[in-house]
C-alpha positions, 0 to 999 in steps of 0.5 A: 598259519591258522587252522580253519575250524571245521565249522568254517568249511561250509558245504559248498566249499567241500562240494567244490573239492568233491567235484574236482576229484576223480577219487572219493571224498570222505567226511565224518558221518559217511559209512566209510569214514571210521574205516578210512581214518584208521591207520596201522597203529591202533593207538592213534585215534585221530578224526580228520575233517576230510579224507580224499582217496586220490585217484591220480596226480590231478587229485593230489594237486586239487587237495594240496591247493584246497588245504593251502587255500583253506588253512587246513592241516594236511596229512599224507597217507601212503601205507598208513604204517607210520608208528606215530600215526603221521598219515592222519590228522585231527580236523584237517585233510588227509591225502590218501594215496592208497588207490595210486598203486601203479607199478612198471618194471623195466627189466632191461634197465633194471628199474621200477617206477612206483606210485606213492600209494603202493606197499612194498608187498606190491613192489616185491610182487611186481619185481620178483617176476623178473628176478629183481628187487630193491632194498626196503623194510621187513613188513611188506603188506602194510609198509608204504613205499613213500614213508619208508623211502622218504625216511631212508629205508633200512632192511634186509639188503642194507649191507649189500645194496644200501638204504632204499634212498641209495637206490632211488633215481628220481621222484615226482612231487606235488609241491606246496604251491600245487605245482608238479615237478621231478627231482633227480641227480640232474633236476632240482638236485636240492629237492632230491637231496632233501627227500632222501631221508628228510621225510614228507616235509617237502611235498607229496611224492606221487611216484618213485623210480628205483634201480633194481638188483638181481635177487630172486631166491635167497637163503634166510630165516631165524636162528634162535638162542635161549635168553641165558645165551643172550649176552654171549650171542650179542657179543658174538653177533656184534663182531661177526656181522661187521666182518661177514660178507656183505651178501649176508644181512641179519638183524638181532632181536629179543622176541617171544616165539609165536605159537605156530608154524614154522616154530616147533611146539616146544618153543612156542611162547618162549622168550628168546633172542635171535637173528633173522638172516638174509643171504643173497650170495651164491648157494655154493658159499652158503654153507661156509658163510653160515658155518659160524652161525650153526657152530656158535651157541649151539642154537635152539633153532637154526631155521635157515633155508632157501626161499623166494625173497618176497617170502622173507619180506612178508614173514612178519606180516601175519604176526603184525597185522593192522590194528595192534597197539604200538609204541616205538622208541629208537636210536642210532648206535655207534658201538654196542658196548658190553655195558649196553649189552647188559642193559639190553639183556635186562630189559629185553628179557622181560618183554611185556607181551608176545608182540613186543620186541627189540630189533638191532639193524646193522648199518654198514657195507654199502650204506657206509660208502655214501657220505653223511652229507650226500643225502639228508640221512645223516647217520652214515657213520652209525653201526646200528639202528635200534628200535624198541616196540611195545605191541599188543592187540588189547587197548587195555595194555597200551600203558603197559607196552608204552611204559616198558618201551620208555624204560628200555629206551631210557636205559639204552639212550646214554649208549646211543649216538644221539639221534634216531632213524626218523621212521622209528620215531613217535612225536618226540619234539623238535630237538629229537628231529634236530638230533636225527639230522645233525649237521644236515638240519640247517640245509634241510631247513633252507630247502624247506623254506624254498619249496614249502615256505608256509610249512603246509607239510607239517604233519610229519617229523617236521623241519621248519622253514 
């Protein structure tokens, strides 16, 4: 498919699209353009020809048809949080869903219908009023429902309630030919299989329906240890979390303590290791569940307490606002060996900036009870999802954080399962995409051929038809 040059899009063609939209159409030179083209990762600097802030599904249909008919690159932006900046493209059309944030909670059936431009902060706000929640990520105000869900969805509730896609009941999708369809376990089952982990390859998902769980107040927060304790902590955590009740989630991190509350001043800007916990079980059993945590170490800080679930979900929002420089690398991990722990400590102890970190998310419990062929998300047998992120506000440090991230990843990749969680990947090429889907890749390619034979939706971790 050849791309139309910017010059070939004459004024009358653009004017026709503008007439078809209820939402705004933004072009280079417009006052809103510079802000509209920004995404969460400030390392991404792309200049689309058109940005359509869609107001409804009809706008999405008009934009998909316009991109196809004019051979334009097409990017789909939900929250704009994607590390690789795949919600924007050079010289093409961006379908910006950020104005499509409608949410309807049905407390009787414990379900929620969410439009494609909502963030997880929007969802948590709506569902919390009913004492309900569904699994999602760990940064709420900028993480889009669409991007996180279509890649799988790892977070605080994975052990208890599975991935986000394990709680997905149906999707509404605008396909490459401009048609609108619904996919679920009973309708367009092949498409429903593919969107549960296959990313944005198959269409523009304009709404998602999720099942909800009775979650309101949780017990959570960080436990921190000194770097000297890191090897012992990682070995203890490796064994503890896999045997812990599924009500307890907790991801390991190397981090620099932020210089502010709730952290005590003596820990400010100190490099440490820690675990961020989320316990959704009964308060009566909490002391028993957390007793091994308090007793191990001992920790320099045990900041665990009861809080509304959205408070934990948004705990990192202030530390990681939009506009920072980000570079991501990731892998799935089957076994956290002693040798791998040595490499982790070697690189995790020399975080290059305050915002840089490494997270190790457990994948077990409910997530393991779904087969690796039941959804497009292949790594059901992995124990961990590892992500290494070099982050800093200063563009001058972009090279520094990138070099640290790549060196860390190269040291640990030999200990990995081969592929990576698709939402943690940069633009790493087709082989990495293939490794991420393993034996599911061929089936995904067949579904792609059926629903998007011309590869209109290719600004993503692309699966070619």
